C-alpha positions in Angstrom: -76.3 24.2 -7.7 -73.8 26.9 -6.8 -70.5 25.6 -5.8 -69.7 27.1 -2.3 -67.4 26.4 0.5 -68.2 27.9 4.0 -64.6 29.2 4.3 -64.9 31.5 1.3 -68.3 33.0 2.0 -67.3 36.1 4.2 -67.8 39.2 1.9 -69.1 37.2 -1.2 -71.6 38.8 -3.4 -75.0 37.3 -4.2 -78.0 38.1 -6.3 -81.4 37.0 -5.3 -83.3 35.1 -8.1 -86.5 36.7 -7.1 -85.9 40.2 -5.6 -88.3 41.3 -2.7 -88.9 45.0 -2.0 -86.2 46.0 -4.5 -83.5 44.0 -2.7 -81.7 42.0 -5.3 -77.9 42.3 -4.4 -76.5 41.0 -1.2 -73.1 40.8 0.5 -72.3 38.0 3.2 -71.6 40.5 6.1 -70.8 38.0 8.9 -70.3 34.3 9.6 -72.4 33.3 12.6 -70.0 30.9 14.4 -71.6 28.1 16.4 -71.5 28.1 20.1 -69.6 24.8 20.3 -65.9 24.9 19.2 -65.3 22.5 16.3 -69.0 22.5 15.2 -69.6 23.2 11.5 -70.8 26.6 10.4 -74.5 26.8 9.8 -75.7 30.4 9.6 -74.5 33.5 7.8 -75.7 37.2 7.9 -76.6 38.8 4.6 -76.9 42.3 4.0 -78.9 44.0 1.2 -76.9 46.5 -0.8 -79.8 48.8 -1.6 -81.3 49.0 1.8 -78.7 47.9 4.3 -81.1 45.6 6.0 -79.6 42.3 7.2 -81.0 38.9 7.8 -79.7 35.5 9.0 -80.0 32.6 6.6 -78.4 28.9 6.6 -75.3 29.1 4.3 -76.5 26.1 2.4 -79.4 28.0 1.0 -76.9 29.9 -1.1 -76.1 26.6 -3.0 -79.8 26.6 -4.6 -79.4 28.0 -7.9 -83.1 28.6 -8.1 -82.8 31.1 -5.2 -79.4 32.6 -5.4 -76.8 33.3 -8.1 -73.2 33.9 -7.2 -71.9 37.5 -7.9 -73.9 40.6 -8.7 -75.8 39.8 -12.1 
């Protein structure tokens, strides 16, 4: 399990364990803030370095070391 804190996610670098369509390295481009003030962060937007495509995922998925590795490896 990757040790991740939601306050430290912005601009963090990640490597996908199983790349899809040559997208292996990602950067957390934005934190998707909840509509309710005081509600916990649930979503982040990650951007593929190679293609520039972005997608929204739950930030807790980054804690799964079978899917993601912290840093660019």
